[in-house]
N, C-alpha and C positions, 0 to 999 in steps of 0.2 A: 424136398430133396429125400429119398428113400432113408429109412433108419439106418442103413447099412454107409451110410455117408454122411449120419451125424453121430456127434459125441454122445455119451450118456451123461445125463444131468445132473448127476450125482458128484462130480466135482468139478471143482471152480476156482480159476486162478485169481487169487489175489493179487500178484507181483512178481516181476521178471526183471531179473539180473542176468543181462545177454552180453557176453562178451567175443567179440569175433576179429580175425586176425587176416586178413586177405592177401591176399601173393598175386598180385596183379602180375606180373611177368607169366608166371605158372600156372593162373588163369584159375586158383583154387583158394580155397579158405577154410581155417580152422575155426572150431567154435565152441562155446561151452554157454549153456543155460542153466540159470538156478531160478525154482518158481516154487513162490509157496504159494499152498495149496488149500480150500475148505474142503475136507471131506466130509461128505455127507451121511453116507451110509458105508459102513463096515468093507471093508474090499481090498482083495490083495492085489488089485490089475488098475492102473493108470492109462490109460487111453490118450493119445494125443493125435494130431493132424502129422502131417511129416512127407515127404517125397524125395526120392532123391540124396537123402542124407544117410551118410556110414556110421551107425552108433559106434562109438568106440567103449564109453563105460555109462553105466547110469544106476543111480545108488536112490532110495525113497525113504525118506528118514534114516541113511544111516546104512540099510538093508541093500544088500548088489543086487540086481533086476536081471531079469530074463527077457530078451529082446525079442516081439515076435510082429515081423515087418508083412502088411498087408498092401503091398503096391498099388492094388485095385483099388481100393479103399482111399487111399491115400492116408492110411493108420499107420499109429504102433503100438501095439502095446508090451505096457514096462509090468510083469508078473514079481512081485514078491514073494517072498519065502512066506511071508506072514501078513495076514491082514491087518488094514491101520482103519483109523477111524480122528477125524475131527483135523485141527491143523499140522501139518505137516510143509516137507519139501520135498522136492527133484530135484537130481543133480546128474546133468545129462551133458556127456564130451562127445563132440562130433565134426565129421568135417563133411567137407563137398564140392563140386567145383563151378565154379561161377557160371552160370549160364549163359547161354550164346542165341535165347530164344526173347529175351526182353521181358522176361518175367524173371520171380523171386529173386534171387541176389544178383546181378548179371555183369555183363562186361560192356563197354561201348569204346571204341577206338575214332579218335579223329587224327587233322593232321597239327603241325603246329604251324607255326611262320617259318621257318626253317626249313620245311619238309619232309619232317622226320615224323614218324609214327607215336602215338601215346595210347595210352589203355587209362580209362577210368571205371569206378564200379559203383551202381550204383540198384534202385532197388523199383518193382515195381509190384505190389502184394496184390490190390482189390483186383478179382474177387479174393480169392481162395490160393493164393500164391505166400503168404508170410510159411507157411509151412513149407516151401522150398528154400528158406533160409534158416530156420531154425525148428527144432519141435515146439509145438505151442497146440494151444484150443483157437483153431482158427476159426470162428466162427463168431457173428457180429455181434450178439448177446452174453458173449462171453468177453466180457469187459477187464480190466488189468490196470495197473502203472509199470512203467517198465522205466529201467535205467539199464543206459546203453554205454557199453565200451568196446572201442575199436584199436586195435593196431594196427598201425600203417606206415609207411615210409614217411622218413622226417621231412622230405621236400613235398608230400600231398597233404591237401588240408582234409579234413574228417568235419562231414554235417552229418547232423540227424535233426529229429523233432527240435529239440530244446537245444539251446545253446551249452559249452563245455563249461566244466568246474574245474578241470585243473587237465594238464599235459606234461609227460614226464618220459627221457628216454628208455626206451627199453630194449637198449645193445640193436646190433647188429645194421646199425642206420636207421630205427625203427623208433616209434615214439606210442604211446601209449594216452591215448584222449578217452575222457569221459565226462561224461554228460548228463546233467540237469536230470532230477526224476520229472516226468512226464504225467501229465492228468490220467484221469482213467480214462483208457479207449479201448477200441477194437484195436485186434492187431493187424485188420490191413493197413489200418493208418499209421502204421510204424513206418518209416524209413531212414536210410541212413547214405550217402554220395562219399568216396574217395578219390582224388584225383587233381589235377592243377585247374586252377577258377583264379579269374579275373574279379573284381566284386568293386560292387556301387550298392549307396546305402543312402536313405533318406529318417524321415521319421512323421507318424502322424500327431495329430495336435494333441494328443496325450502321451507323446515321447516314445510310444513302440517305435522301436526299429523293424523297417524293411528293406529285405537285399535283394538284389538279382546278382545272380553268378553263372557266368559265360566261360566260356574255352578261352585263352589269352587272348587279346586283342582284339574281344568282342563284345565288349560290357557296352560301348556307347549303343549299340543294338538292342541292348535290356531299358535306356530312359524311358523311354515312352510307358512300359510294363510298370516301372518302379513309379512311374506318376501316377498312371491309372491303381495300383493295390493300394497304397497309401491313404487317395482319393476313397478307394471304393472300402479299405477298412472303417476311415471315420463314417462313410456314410451309414453302412451296417450295424456299424457302434450304436448308431443312435436310430435306426430304424427297429432293430429287436431290443433296444433298452439293456442292450447285456455287452458291456464293453470289450472287446477281445482279451485285452491283458486279465481279465479276471481269471480267465484259465492259461495263457501260455505269454511268454515275455516278449518274441519276435517272430517273424516270417518272412524266412527265407525264399527266393524264387530262382527253382535251378534251371537252366536250360540244358537239356542233354541230346547229344548228338543221333544217338536211336532211341528210337519213344514208339512203344507203339500206338498208346491212344493219342491224344493230342494233348492232357492235361492226366496229373492227379492230385489229387486234393489232402494226403498227408499232412497230418494237423504237425504244422508251424515249418513243415519243408515241404512246399510245394513243388514237382517237376513237370517240366513242359517237352514238347517239342521245339526246336526252334523255332520252327514257323510258326508257333503258337504264341511265340512272345516275342522275336524282333522284329524291331521297327526300325526303320533306316529314315531318320526325320529327310533326307533328300529325294531316296527313291523307291519308299515303299507306296505303293496304293493305298486309296481308301480303306476298299475292302478289305484290305491287309489292318489297318489301323485297326477297321471298326472290329475286327475277328479276335485281334490280341486283348482288345479291352471287353469282347465279354469272356473270352475262355479266363482272362485273369481274375475278371468278376464272377465269374461261374464259379471257377476254387475259392475261391474268396468266401463266396454265401456258403459251401459245403462246410465253412468252418466253424459254423452254428449246425446248419440242417446236414446231417451227418456224422459231422465230429463231435459237437457238446450234447447233441441228443439223434442218435441211432437207429436205424430200424433194427426190427429184432431179430427179420429173416429178410431173405434176398428175396422172398418172394414183394415184399414190400418196397424195394427198390427205389421205385416212383417219390416217395417223400425226402429218398436225395437228392436224385437228379431233378424229377419234376422243378422241385421248390429252386434247385442253384439255375436252372434253365430259365426261370420266372423272375426271380430275384437279379439276378445279372443284367436283364433289361430295365429291368425296374432302377436298377443304378443306375446302367448308362442313360437313361433317359435321365435322371436326376444330372449324371455329372456332364452328361454333353447332349444340352437339349435343342443343338443346331442338327445334332444327325439327324432328329425323330424316328428313333431306332423303332417302335413299333410298327410302324410302316413295315421294316423288314420283318420284325416278328411275324406278322399277318402276312404276309409274302414268303417265307420260309420257314420260321417254327411252324407254326397254324397247319401251313399248306401241306409240309412232310408230313406231320403228324395224320392229318386226312389221309395223305396218299396210301400208307399203309394200312389203316384203319378201314380202308374199303374193302380190302380184301378178308375173305372167309380166313385167310390162313393168319389176320392179323389174331392178337392175344387180348387179354384184359390188361387194363393200367397194374392192378395185383395178380402178378399171375403166379401160377402151383414152382414150382421149381424143382426136380428128383434130384440130378447129379449136378457134379461138378459141369458136365460140358454145356447145361442149359443154364447156367450163371453168365456166361459170359455174354449169352446169345440174347438176352433183353436188356442189354445198354443198347438200346435202339430207339426208334421214334416213335413209341409208344411211351417210354418210362422216361424220355427226355423232352419230346413235344406233344404228344397228346395228354401227358400229364401237366405238364406246364401250361397248357392253353386250358384245360379245364380253370386251372388258378386260378388265371384270369379271368375266366368267364362266374368263376364264384367271386373273386372278389367284386367287379362289376355288380353281380346280383345282393351283395349283402353290403357292399359300400365299402372306401377302400380304408377307410378311420377303422372302422368294423373289423376288418380283416385282418388289419395290421396289431389292432390290439389282442385277437386273438391267437394270430403267432406268437407275440409276445409272451402269451400265459403258457402254452403248449410249450414254451422251451425255457421259460421258467421251471414249470414245475417237472418236465424230466431232466436237466440238464446232467450230463456224466451218466447218463442211464440212456435203457435203452426204450421205444415206444411204439406203437399200433399206427395203423392208420386210424382207429378208431378213437383213441387219446387225441389226434387230431381235428376231429369231428365234433368232438365233447366240448374243446376248447374253444372253437368256432360260432359252436352252437350257445354256448356261454355268454361269447364277446356279443354274437346278433339277435338273440332271443329267439332264435329259428330252428327249425329241425334241420339244420344241415347234414346230418347223416343219412338221412333217408333221400333227398335229391343226390348226395353226391356219391352212394352204392351204385344207381342207376349207372353212373359215369366210371368207377375207378374197377366195377365188380363185373361188366358184363361187355363182352366184346363188340367193337363196332362204333356205329353213333348215327343218325337220324337226318334225314332229308324232313323239311317240314314244306307242304305240297300246300301253297298259299293261293284258293279262289276268291276273285272278286265278287261279290256278293251286293248291289247297291252300296251301301255305305259301310259292310263287314266286310273281312275276308274270312273266309272258312277256312282254318288248320287242318291237316291231318299229318300225321308222323307214320314215318315207316324207316326201318334198316335201310343206310345206303348202300347200294353193291355197285362196285364198277364192273360187274361181269351179269348186272340183271338181266332176264328177261325179259325185256318188254311185252312179250306176248302171256306171259305167268309172274306178273310185278308182286300179289302179295304173297309172297314164303319167309316173312322170319316175325314171327309175333311180338318180338322185343319193345318195349315202352324206355323212353328216359322223362326225366322230369326236365323239360327245357326251358330255359327262364328267357322269353322270346323276347325281345326289346325290339323294336323298329325307330323311326322316324315317324314325328306328326305329335310323340308322345305315344307311341303305343309301347305297351308294357305288359305282359299274361306269362303266365304260371304255365305253360304247356303239358300235362300229365297225364289225361286221356287219348286215345286215339287221335279223337276228333273233338274240335273245339270252334267253338266262335269267337272274333275280336272286333269292337269297334277301329276302323282304322281308315281315316280320310284316302283319296284320292292320293296316289304318286309316294306313298308309305313302303319304303324298300325295309325289308326286315333285318336284322343281326344289323343295326347298328352299329358301325364301327367296328362290322366283325369280332365283337369279344364273346360270339358263342361259339361254338365249337358242334355245327349244323350246317347243312347248306338248306337253300329255297328254292323253291321250284312253285315258279309262280305260270296261272293260266297264261294262251298265249297276248292276247291283248295291254295285259300289266307288263307282263313281260317286253313288250315292245313300245310300251309308255316308257319306263323305266330307260329303256334301253336309249330313246331319241332324247331323255334329258340327262343320262348319265354324266354330262359335262357338270352339272348343276351340285352332284352328289358332293360329299367330300370324298376326298383320295381311296379311303381303304375303304368305303362302301363301291365306288368304281371297281376297284379291287376286283373287292366280293364279287357284284355282279356276273364278272366275267371270270369267276375262277369257278364261280358255282356253274354257269352256263358253258365251261367246256368240261369238267365231269360229269352235268347232267347229259352232254351229249354223248358222249362215250358210257355211259350208263343206259341210254336207250330214251331218255325223259325228251331229249331234243332230237334233230335230224342235223345232219352237217351243214344244211343250207342255212337253218335258224343259228347254231353259232356263230357263222363266217358273217349274217348282217347282223349280231349281234357285235364283230368285233369291228366292222366296217366305220361301227358309228363312233371307235374310241380315235378317226384319224388326227384328232383336234388333240390329243389328250399329250399332256407334259411329264408328267409322272414316272422316274422309273422304276416303280416296283410294278406300278401296271402295264408297261411297257414288256417290260418279263414276261408276266403273265400272258400276255398278250400272243406276244411272238411264241414263246414256250408251247401253248398251244396248238399252234398253227404249223409249229413244228413236231409237234406231235402227230398231226393228221401226217402231217409226210413221210414220216417213219411207220406209221400203220400202213400205209398207202404203197410202200416201198417197190416201186418197180413197175407201178400202174404208169400207161402210157402220158396221165395228167397231171402228175405230180410235176414237172416242171410250168404247167402252168399257175399250179397253186402258188410255188417259189416265186412268181412273177408277179403274181400278184399280191402277196406279201410284202416282196420290195418295193413294188408301188405305194401300199399302202405307209410305207416306213420313209419315203421320198422326203415328205413335206418334213418330216422329225431331224431327219438327217443332215436336211439342209439348213435348219434350224441351228440344230449343233456346231455343226462343223468338226475340224479333227482336231482343232487345236484348242486349249483352253485360255480362258482370259484372264488376265489378274482380276484376283477377287471370285470366281469361279466358284459357287458352293457348294459341299457334298451333294444336293442334290441333282446339280449340274455337271459333276464330274460323273456321278453314277449312271446319270442318263445318258451320257453320249457312248461308254463302253458300253449299253446296253444295245442302245438302239445301233449303234456300227457294228458289234456284233452278230446283231440279228441279220442286219441288211447283208454282211458276207457269208451267212449261214445260208442267204436265201440267191443268194449270187449275185448283187448289184454289181455291176461290171465295174463303176467307177470306185465303188467303196475296196473290190478287190484287188484290184491296179495301185491304190493308193496306202496299202497293207501291204502289200508288195512289195514298194516304195521304199517303205519304211523298212520294209525286213531287210531288204539288200542293203542297205545303210547300216545297219545293224550286224550284216556277218563283213561288212568291208572294214567295222571297226572292231570285229571281233568282242563285242558286248553285247549282251544281249541286254543290260542294263544300259544300252544307248536307248530303247523304245522307252518312251514316257509310260511310267507306273502306272496308270489308270487304262491305257491303250494295250498293255502288252499280252493279255489273253484277246485280244480283237484280232492284233496284227500274227500273232502266232498262231493262233486257230484258221483264221483264213487262209495263212499261206499252208497249211499241213491240208485243210480240205479242198483246195486247189491247185497243191502242189507233185513233184514228182520226185523221183530219187534223188536226183541234185538240193532239192529242198532239205530231203532226208536226213543227208549229209551234214547241212549246213546244221537245221535244228539240232543233232545229235553234239556236233560241238560245242554249241552252244548251251545245250549241258552241261557238259565237261567243265568250260569257262564260267559257269554263273558261282557265284557269290555269296548272293541271298536265299535262304532258303526257300523264299514265298516263290523266287525268279525260276528256283530250282522245279518246285512244282505245277508252276505254270506252264514251264515249257515243256517239262512229262506229261502232263495233260494235252498239251497239244501235240506231240508227237506221235499219240496214238490215233489223232482224227484222219489219218490219209484216209483216202478211198480206194485203194488199193490195198488188197487180199498179199500182195507181196510185200508191201511197205508198212503193212499194220505189224505184218509177222516179224517184219525185221523189228518193228518198233518194241513189240513185244519180248525177243529175246535181248535188247539193249535195254529194257526195264529190268529184267533179270540178271543181269549180265553186272560183275564186280564197280561198272563205274556207276551204280546208283545203290542206294543204301536198300535193304528190307521192306525197311517201314514206309520207300516212295514208289516201289517199282506201283500200289493198286495205283496211282494217279492216270497210270497210261490205262488201264483194262479199263477205266471212269471212262475217257477221252475216245473208246472206238465208237465207229458212225455207226449208225445200223448198215448202210452199205457193206462192211465190214465185219458186221458184226459175227455171222458164219466161221468167217476165218480163224477170229480170234476163239471163240469155239472151241475150234477146233484145235485152235493150239492150247488149250488148254487140257484138254482131251488125251495131244502128245506129251505136253510134257505132264502130266498130272504127278507121276511118281514126286518129281522134283519139287513142283509146289505144293504137297502133302507133306513131304520132308520136314521144306521149309517155314510152313505158315500152317499146319495142321492141328493145330490147337491154340489157332488165333482168330478173333475174329476177323481179321483180315481175308482167308480164305475165302469166305462168305459171301465179302465186297469185291473180292476179284470174281469168284463166277458169276454174279450178278452182274458185273461192269462184262463178261465177255459172252452171258447167255442170255440176257433177260432182251424187250422187246423186239424181237423176233416173232413175225402175225402169224405164225403157222403153227398148226397144231402136230403136225412131223416133228418139228423142231422140239417141242416138249416131249413128245414122248423119247428123242432122243437120250434127250437132259436128263428124264426118269430113270430110262434102262441106265444110261451110266452109271449114276449112282446108287443104283440098286446093285450093280454091283462092285463098286468103289467107293463105299461109304465117307462121308462127313461129319464127323459125330458133334465137329463144333459148327457147321454150319446149315444142320438141316433146317432150323426158321429160314434161314436166306434162301437157302434151295425150294423150301414151298411158294416163299412169297414170288421168287422167280418164276418157277409153273404157274400159276398163278395169273400174275400179270401175264406173260406170253399167252395162255389160252384166253385171257379177257381182251388182246390186240387181237387174235385169231378171230374171235365171234364176230367182234365191231367190223374188221373189215368183211365175212360174208354178210352180217347184216346191212351195209351201205356198200356192196360192192360196186354199183352205180353212182354212187352221191358224188364222186370229182367228174365223171364226164358228165353229169348235170348240169352240176355247177358250171364247169370250164368247157364243155365242148364247144368248139369253135372258136377257141382262144379268147373264152370271157376273162 
């Protein structure tokens, strides 16, 4: 961030006394903040962050202050008549409106069981929105302690990071609630909530209370999240060797009806979208249980990584998010071993990280941040997924116990303070006795990741590394000099650290590199080795079968393999029984159908794919047997969903029959939990206007947030321009919460993507007004504009944003454009690929 947006470092806060009085009916709040300061250089000016706050009065050490507001820089300068130096106190009174954009101190609405409307107020301060609630030093390194006081209606509950220490009448039907002093922490972790709530509670092994707060009548939906949180706190306390109670005496988890992100790790008061916390024991799907557990554990991991020890500045956001991503799965693996979560990690977390990092418009894990619009944009698959994946790679390289001991040392040394990436590497180097910093600098400081080209030479493999780029030109392949230090591990005991461009390693025949898929790189084999591995793929462990296939799909797109090579590889997987491997296989085939949209041979590709699935579809069937494993339930939904995508007539017909029964009953929950995505998606893809009307009615009737999300994604899936436009209109209507509209944009198929993009252009003013300063705008743009394999479309998108800037979506727009152009190049290079493969109906 440039100096224009950074606060002077000569003044630091020590303690805040913050008093707020929200008026829920009027949508406003009054406030007063008293900040104890350490003024290190004589000055007459104290500069704080502030956005949208009306400053009523301010004094510094008793001196009245002149107020100079700089809205563009999001700062306010308080000027005293005489300079001050040393300890002092600034006292500010202010007021503002409760925001409606899910940032700062904002309002959220809900409907009670009796049909009446109600309002609550809550906060979202990360990354730089505490300044929207009170004047403050809103930078992560400017830590302090906080004492919060809330004056609220007598019939409302007030929550904050700590428990209340007192509550007393404040007159006019209101009460004044004072909360205990917090630990030393950053402003973005402060939180408070005011509203009507039901509560359930449990305790950890050491007696720490854990509570889930929901809207009235919804508390049963928080039971699974509560149990996961209790077990998770016990796990993390032991893993980090620092009990949670050392910092705070409780953890609250609060479900908020309107919430921009998935969840927020506010220290001791974690807030969630309802869909990220709610599980119905009878009606929720396996993926929903897994998602809730992962989100809860992710936010709990932050209570140490991020809250107890905080990055110095947002360029090291990965220290928060990468660790929380990795540690959430480590905890889930310990708490729910039957889920085999590392298979999901490989197929979702690591795969998504590679997809983004294969673009030239990617960014390093440690990325410069210049202004506030850039902070939100780095909460992406690099900071979360790539970072988490390279941590897993590092753990595998130095050993799990050594890794854990290094983490413990890092947390103990820097608790209640800020730390840098270098501090982490020092701790891990000390525990491992290795130079961790030099190896990991190639992963966190450089953009992109490598492909290892492996060529069999007798009893050896000749290895060569080069940067993997999805738009690589096969005619000019050598174009990027970047090198990584790659811990290459293979089956058969192969282990080598590849630091040079080229290197040889002893490797018996049948060696598959990147064993277990713990490495963040791809592998390209010579043709004979690739064919041998494909033929023996079913003898490999599941993650290695997945990796061979995922690499094959990506290598095809990058020009290392032909379309025919990939289809041959895919054909070898017909006996496959693992859900994540089938998801990869069918995803790769779907991508081909999208790239060649409009090609006369796409129907033949679809028939071939449906034929490949025929055996596994027959094996799994539609109805779960008693005692089906998580694997089996997930496999069923993956293969049936793919068969419907490829138009298998019997699967589409059965989906339609099940949908008709749900419509007749008037309940989307009538469809079994793990088949909802299959059924709703199939009927939309192969449906008409009457189907659209039925889906829209089910959206309005859906009670569970996860069901609404599934329906909203499905309703965008029609292959009719008219129906997709109706779906997007519906998503932006008052019938859908603003936070949920993006699901429908995600769901648009390639056949109607141009209509979706036209819709965005036509509705740009409204979209920009609603989402202009939200990461959701970038996702909406991506959903509507991505994937179309046409250079003219890319030029149209580029021209539109040249005239209509979207500063909070610039990175997503660049990535979308690059993806479009990569697909366009691929289609041109392989223009005859489907004809060559499927001519004559093959």
